N, C-alpha and C positions, 0 to 999 in steps of 0.2 A: 322118801329120799331124805327129808328133813331128819327123821329120827336116826337114819345112818349116819349123817352128817354130825348130829350131836353127839352120837356115840363114840365117833371116830375122833371128834375134837376133844371129849372127855379122856379117852384112851391116850392121846397123844399129849395132852397136857400133863397127866399123871407120870408118863414115862418120862418126859422131858424135863419136868421138875426134878425128878429123882436123879437122872443123869447129869443135871446141871449141878445139883448138891454134890454128887460124887465128884464132878471135875473141880469144885471148889475145895474139896476135902483133899484131893490128891495135889492141887496146886500149892497148898500152904507147906508141906514138907519141902517142896523143890526151893521156895522161897527161903525157908528158914535155913535150910542146909547151904545154900549159896552165901548168905549173910554170914553164916557162922565160918563157912570156908574163907571168905574174904578176910573176916576179922582174925583167923588163925593161920594166915597164909605163911607166917615166918615159922611157926610151930611145925607146920606140914613139912616145910621145905628142909628143916634143920634134922627132921626125923627120916626124911625121904619117903612120905607117904602121899606123894601127890596123886599117884597111879590108883591108890585105894579109894580117895575123895572123888576122884575123877569117875571112876567105875559106879560109885555110890550115886553121884549126880546124874550118871546116864540112865541109872534103873529108876530113879525117881522120876525123871523126866518122860521116861518110857511110859511109866504108870499113868500120869497125867495125861499125857498123848493119846494113851489107849481109851480114855474116857472122854477125851475131847472128839476123838474119831467116832464114838459111838453116839455122842450127842449130836454131830454134824449128820450121821447117817439117819437118826430119828427125824431131823429136820427135812432132810431129803425125802424119807418115807412119806411124810405127810403131804408135802409138796407133789409128789408123784400121783398119790391118792386123789388129791383134790383135782389135779389136772385131767386125770383120767376120767373122774365122774362129770367133770365140765365138759370134756369132748364128747363123751357118750350122749349127754343131754343135748348138746350142741348138733351132733349128727342126727339124733332123733328130731329135732326141730326142723333142721334142713330136709330130711326126708319127708316129713308132714308138710312142708311147705310146697314140696315139688309134687308129691304125689296126691294129696287131698285137694278137691276144688276150693276156691276163695269164700264159698258160701259155708262150709264147715267150720274151716280155721281161718282166723284172721291173720294176716301178717304181722299186725301189731302185738298179737299175742307171743309170736315168736321173739320179736324183739325183747318184749318183757323178760322172756326165759334167758336171753342172751344177757340182759341187764343183772339178772339174778346170779348168772354165772359169775360174771364180774365181780358182784359183790361177795360171792362167795370165795372166790380167789383171793380177794383183799382180806377177807375175814381170815382164812388160813394164813396169809402172810403176817397180819397182825398178831396172829395167836403165837407164831414161831418167834416173833419178836418181844413179846411180852414176858418171856421167861427169863 
């Protein structure tokens, strides 16, 4: 299980870093175009080119929002996977507590499993916030 979680974290971190980089790359032209449009507003109005600059701004914002959408999607992907793994382990622990006698498995061991699940979910939350 730990091998799978390590692989999952490595896969997520690589993808999320790349998506964050692409988000930053698409954000710079939006800011640059906006500042250039503000400084040249008198020229744009004199040549009646407001519509063209507005369309250009919309297309750049759409490109940036696309990267932002994928970045948020990858964060949700990791959260879903970690919650699914945690719930599977929690259900298995509950089944062991119910079905097996206390001489075979102690309730304290199941509490340790619940603590490990809590730690894994916090690690996943921290990993998504590090990027």
